[in-house]
N, C-alpha and C positions, 0 to 999 in steps of 0.2 A: 504493500500500500504506500509506504513512504517513497519507494522507488518511483511509483507512478506520479506522486507529487513532484518529485525531482525532475522527471522527464518532461513534465508539462511546463516547467519554469525555464523556458527557452531564452529569456532575455535577462535573467539574473535578478529579478525583482523579489520582493518579500513573499514568503510562503506562510500562510495562515493555517493553523489547525484549531478548529473549534472543538471544545471538549478534549483538550490535549492531555488531561490527567496530570501526571507528575512530569511530563515533558520528555519522556524517554525517546519518542520518535523525533521530536524537535532537536534533541541532543545529537542524534545521528545525522540529521540534515545539517545542523550547524557545524558539526565536525567536518563535513564535506564542503564547507565554505558558503552555505546559503544563509541569507538573512531570514531569521525565523521569528514568527509572532504567534503567541498562543492565547486563547481565551478559555478560561476554565471557571466553573462555578464553585468548586470545593476549595475552601481556604487551605486545608492541609495539603492538597495537591499543588496549589500555587506555591506554598512554602517549599515543598520538595523540588518543584521546577526551578525556583530561584536558586537553590543550592547547586543545580546543574548549570544554569545559564546566567546567573546574576539577576539582581532585581530588575524588573521592567520588561523582560522578554515575554512574560506571561501576565495577562491582566485578568482580574476577576470580572466576570460578566455573564449575562444570560445569552444564550444563542439567539433568542428572539429580538434582542436589542444589543448588538455588538458594540463595544466601546471603541470603535474605530471610525476614521474619516471615510467618506465616500471615495471610491477608486484608489484605495491605499495599498492594496496587495496585488501581486501578479497571479498568484494561485491560492485558492481557498479550498481547504480540505475539511470534510466532515467524515471522519473515519470511524466506523463502527459506533456511531452515535445516533443516527437517524431513528433507530427503533426505540430510543428512550424519550423521544420528544413528543410532547402533546400536540404541537403545531408545526409539523415539518415543513409545510408550504411557506409559513411565515419565516422560518429559519433560512430556507433557500432564497427567499426574497432578500434577506439580510446579507447572505453570502454574495448575491448579485450586486447589492449596493456597495459593498466594500471592495469588490474585485474590479480592477481597472478594465477599461474597454480592451477587448482582445485577450483578456486574461482567461483563466480556466477555473472551473469549479469541479472538484473531484469528490464524489460521495461513494463510500464503500459500505456494504452491509451484506449479511448472509442471506441467501435465498431460502426462505422457509420451506420450499418444495424439495430441497435437497435431501436425499436419503441420509438418515442418521442425524438430521437437524435437531438440535435441542434448544428450546426457547429459554432465554434469560428470564428469571423470575421478576426482574426489574423492568423489563421491556413493556412499552405501552402498545406497540404495533410494529409488525414486520411488513414493510411495504414490498410489493412486487415490483419488478423492473418498470412496468407500465405506469405505476403510481409515481415513482421517482422521475421518470421522463415527464410526466404531467406537471410535477413541481418545478422542473427546470425549464420547460417549454416557453413560458412567458418571458423568460429572462435571457435565454441562450439562443444564439443563431443556429448552433448545431448541438444535438444531444446524441452521445454515443453510449450505449450500454455494453459493457464488456463483461462477459462471463468468464472470470479468471479461474474459478475453483469448481468446475463442474464434475470432476471425477468422483466416483462413488467411494466413500471412505471404507477402509478395511473393517472387517467384522470385529476384530479385537478393539479397534479404535472406537467403534460405535458402542460396544459393550462398556468400555471404560468410561466414556463420556456420559452414557445413560446412568450408570451406577453413581458416578460423581455428582451428577445433577440431582438425582433422587435423594442422595445423602447430604445435600447442601454443602458439598465440599469444594465447589468452584469459587475461588476468591473473587471479590469485587474489584480488586486492584490489579491492573494490567502487569505491573512489575512482578507480583507474586504469581500470576498466571504464567508469565514467561519463565520463572524459576521452576515451576512445576513441569512445564513443557520440557525444559532441559533435563530434569530428573527422569522423565518418562522416555527419553530417547534410548534406543538400543540399536547398536550397529549403524548409527547415523539416521535411522528411520524413526519418526515419531510414532509412538504407540497411540497417543491421543492428543487432540488439540482442543482448546477451550475458547 
């Protein structure tokens, strides 16, 4: 997902991530020389992001009212966040407002029709690709839906993810999810992903 943000930043402008958490992805992009901006609601995540980036890289704010000027970023990213939003169309309008003319908006989310899909207990809605295209259509000249993860998950992966979900073992924090993923790798192949 972060590689997709990076490839869309053709002219070196700022990359925005809305719902950036503790700024792990922003740190990766920043380490590769990109100017990064994050907006996050959770104060603890903002504190942790400041430890990675210094104060000011991540602002506290709501996705429906981004604390940024019009046309201030080259690429806006909403990565694995849209399904937590009560008003996704309003958030996409905000992304369009802060993205400069000719810039890109990147939204990633899981397809709920995928075999082995497990819903987050905190999600409000999992949009289908046509829904997201409808949110983007009023604001974007071109809308492309890319299906990057269409392969069927392995049976073992599905079993582990289902059991972890039922036992409420999937952490809310992306950093801890990443640590668990690394622990579950055997022979370089992930047993499960959350």
